[in-house]
N, C-alpha and C positions, 0 to 999 in steps of 0.2 A: 371417354371421360375418366380422369384419374380417380383412384380411390382416396377418400378423405384420410388425413393423417392425424396422429395424436396431437401434433402441434396445433392443427386447425381446431380440434376439439377443445384444447386448453384455451386457445384465444377466444373462442365463442363463449366458453364458460367463464372467462375472466380469471383463470387460475394459472399457476405455473404448469409446465409440462410434467414435472415430477408429481405434482398433486393430482393431475388428471390420471396419470398412470396408477397411482396408489388407489384412487377412487374406483377405477375400472377393475382392478384386481382384488378389491374387497379389503384392502389394508385400511388401518385407522386414519380417517380424515373426518372433518366436521360433517354433520348431517347436511348442512346447507351446501357445502362444497360438493359432496357426493351427488346431491340432487341436481345441481347445476351441470355437473360433468355428464351425468347420465342423460339429462335432457338434451344437452348439446350433441352427444354421441348419437342419440336417436334422430335428431333433426338432420344431422349430416349424413346419416347412414353409415356411421363408423362401426366396423365389426372388430371386436376385441380378439386378438390372436392369442388364444390360451396356450398353444404349443410354445410360442416364443416366450410367453410369460413364465412357463414352467422352466425354460432354460435360464431365464433371468433369476428365477427363484433359487438357483444354485449359488447365488452371490453370498458372500460372507456378511454383508451389511456393515463392513468396516472401511472407513476412509482414513488415510494417513494425512497428517498435517505436520510439515517440517518448517520451523521458523529459525531465525538466527539470533534472537535476543529477547527472550521472554522477560528479562529484567526491565526492559523498556516498556512503559505503560502502553505505548502505541501498539506494540505487537501482542500484548495481552488482550487489548480491545479487538484486534483483528482476529485472534484465536477465538474470542468469545462470539464474534459474529459467525464464524465458521461453525462452531459447535451448536449454537442456537438453531441455525438453519438445518443442519444435517440431523441433529437429534429430533427435530420436529418431523422429519421424514423417516424416523425409525432407524437411523444409522448411528453407529458408534464411531467416535473420533479418537484416533491415537495421535497424541501430540508429542513432538520431540523438539529439542533446542540444540542447534549445532554450535552455538557460541562462535559463529563466524569461522569455523574450522572445517575445511573441505575434507580432511581425513575423517573427522567425526561424522560429517554428513554422509560420507560413503559407508561408514559402519552402520549408521542409522538406516540407510536405504536397504542394506543387506538384511538387517533384522526385521524391518517392516515387511519386506517381501515374504518373510516366513509366516506372516499373519494373513496371507491370502487377501490382500487389499483389493477392494473394488475400484478404488481410485486414489489419487495422490494430489495433494495441494502442496506445492513447494515454494518457499521463499528462499531462493538460492543464496548460499554463502558467498562472501567476497572471494573472487578467484575461481569460481565454478567454471568448468570447462564443458562445452556442449558435447563433445565426443565422449568424454568420460561419463557424463550423465546419461547419454543414450545407451551406453554399455551397461549402466546400472539399473535403468528403468525399462522394464519390458515394453515393447512397442504396442502391445495390446492393452496396456494399463492406462486408463484415462488420466491425463496429467493436466493440471492447471498451475501455471506459474503465477505467483501473487507478489505484488509490490515491485519486485525486480524481475527482469527477464534476461536470460542468457542468450547472447547473439548466436544464432545457428541452431538453437533448440526450439523446434516447432511445437507449439501447444496452444491451448487456450490461455488467456492472460487476464488477470484482474489487477489493475493498477490505478494510478492517479495521474492527473494532469500536472505533472511536476514542473515542466517548463513554463506553463501558463502561470503557475503559482509564484515562481521566483521572478518571472517577468513583471507580475503585478507588484511584487515587493520593490523591484528596481524602479518602476515608474513612480511608486509612492515616495521613495527616497529622493529621486530626482526632482519630484514636485516640491519637496521640502527644501531643495537647494543643495543637496549633497552632490559632489562631483568627484570625490575620492572614496571609492567603495572597496571593501575587502570581502572575500568569501571564505568561510571556514568549513572545510569538509575533509573526509578521511582520505580519499584518493579518487582516481578516475576509473577504477576497475568495475564499478557497478553501473547499471543503466540509470538508477535513480540519481547518483552523483552527477553523471554526465548531463542528464536532462535538467537538473536543478541549476547547475552552473551555466548551461546553455541558455536557459531562460533569462537569467540575470544578465548574461553577456548580450543577449538580444536587446534588453532595455538600454544598456550603455551604448550599444552600437546605434540605436535609434537616436540617441542624444549626441552622437558624434564624439563620444568619450572613449578613452583607452579601455581595454578589458579590465574587469575587476582583478585586484590582487588575489591570488589563490594561496591559501594557507592550509597546509596539511595537518590534520589532527584526528584523533579517534572520535567517533560519533558519541561521545560520553560527556558527563559533567566535567571530568578532569581534562578532557580534550578542549572543552570550551574555555576553561581557565587558562590553559596554555596558549590557545589562539588569541585570547584577549591580551595576554601579556606581550605576545609578539606584536600585535597591532599597536599597543601603547608605546612600544619601543621604536616604532617606525619614525622616520623623519623625511618628509612631512607625514604626520599621522593621518591615516584614513579617518573620515568623520562618521562612517557607518560600517557595521560588520553584519553581513548576511550569513546566518549560520545554517548548516545542512539540516539540522533538526532542532527541536525544542530543548533537548538535553544539552546540546552544545551551547545554545543561546543562554540557557539558565546558568551554565557554568561560566559563561562570559560575564553575565551580570554579577555573579559572585566575585569575580576578579576585580571588577570595578568597585564593588562595595568595600573590598579589602583595602582599596586605595582612597576611600572616602569620596568616590565619584558616583554620579547618578546616571544610569542608562537613559538615553533620550536627551541628555544635556551634553556632557562631554563626549559621549559616543553613542550613536543610535545603534540598537541591536534588534535583529529580527530572528525568529525561529521558523520552524516548519513542522506541521503535524497537528498542532493545537491539542496537546495532551491536557488533562484536567488541571495540572499544576500551572499551566501557562496563564490561565485566567485568575488563579488564586494568589499568585505571587504579588509582591509589592516592590517595584511597580509591575503591573500586569504586562505580559509579553505581547508585543505585536508579532503576529505569526500568520500562517496559512493553514486553514482547516481542510482536511480531506476525508474525514469521517471513516476511521479505520474499521469500525464495526460493520459499516455498509460495504466496505471493500471486501471484508471477510464473507459477508452474506453473498455477495456476488460471486466470489470464488466458489462457494458451496453450490450455488445455482449452476455454475458452469460445469462442475464435475458431474452433477446429476444429469444435466442435459447431454453431456458426452456419454454417459452410461446408456441413456436411452437412444442416442443416435451416434454411434462410434464413427461413422463415415462423413459426418458434417464437416464443412470447412472450419478451420480454427477461428475462434472468436475472441475479440479484444473488448474489454469493458473498462472504461476509465472513470474514476470518481472525479467530480468537479473539484477545483481548488478555489477556495474563497479566502481573500485577504481579510484579516481581522486586525484593525488598527487599534492598539491600546496605548500604553504609556511609555514604551521603551524606544519610541522614535520621536524625533523633533527636528527642528531646523538646526543646521550645524553651527557650532560655536565659532566665533571669530578667531583668527589666529592669535594665539597667546592669551585668549580670554577664557576664563573658567566661570561657569554659572555658580552662584551661591544661593 
């Protein structure tokens, strides 16, 4: 008969593996959690390995978090979820922003290694290369990729159902009668970009329509303004613009407002992420919610689980994508007709 494991203790106690580990080694957890863990360990006959715990005690208690755009509220929320979860387990989080610069990302990785990290959560910058990252990240350092994943870099991954989200957007727009749809995104160098475009294309393929028009733009407000201006110059003009994220979508709505046009009338516009401003704007933005704080919490859980079980197979956790229909989508205008 095999010996009971810490995972089995945690499952029986109804707590995370990291909480069970903390409770058994006497670290701060709630009295209720400690009692449940100790009861489960006793019932299962689990024997706490204090020698192994002593080795783990040599950890620094520091986890690195590298993102690529803290100015975007989505990534601030993601970072908050990571920090909340790890600090609750007694860990310190070092946060750095690469600003989508691979050279800066490399410098940050070098500096972070000097802090004897216990683990690393990485949102890879655009253009990140798997072989370069493998050379920069020690093989024994627990690594979780978050939001984006680099092809060829094997690790745990906390992401979102990107393709399902844009497929839902596409079906929504098709149901409203749109047949000429454009997609505004920065490029195809990231997994998120590819997945979101693929989901929209799946919806148009299902309807027997040509692929969406792809418009390259930065994933920013200014990028959204530029993308909308390109769409408005098309002939014939697309009737719907699916944007890579909410910032691009909000920028596109600003471009329409500058022309005295209303999103959802002359041009339907959708975002992705559901940042707080998406619901507060007028008109409120139709978008997809993927709860970045939960995505960050799951990334934190994955790095803690990897610390406790370095040899477990890589794990992928995807946040559900929920379409939220608000006021920036509607039936397409008739050719040459403008709503007033």
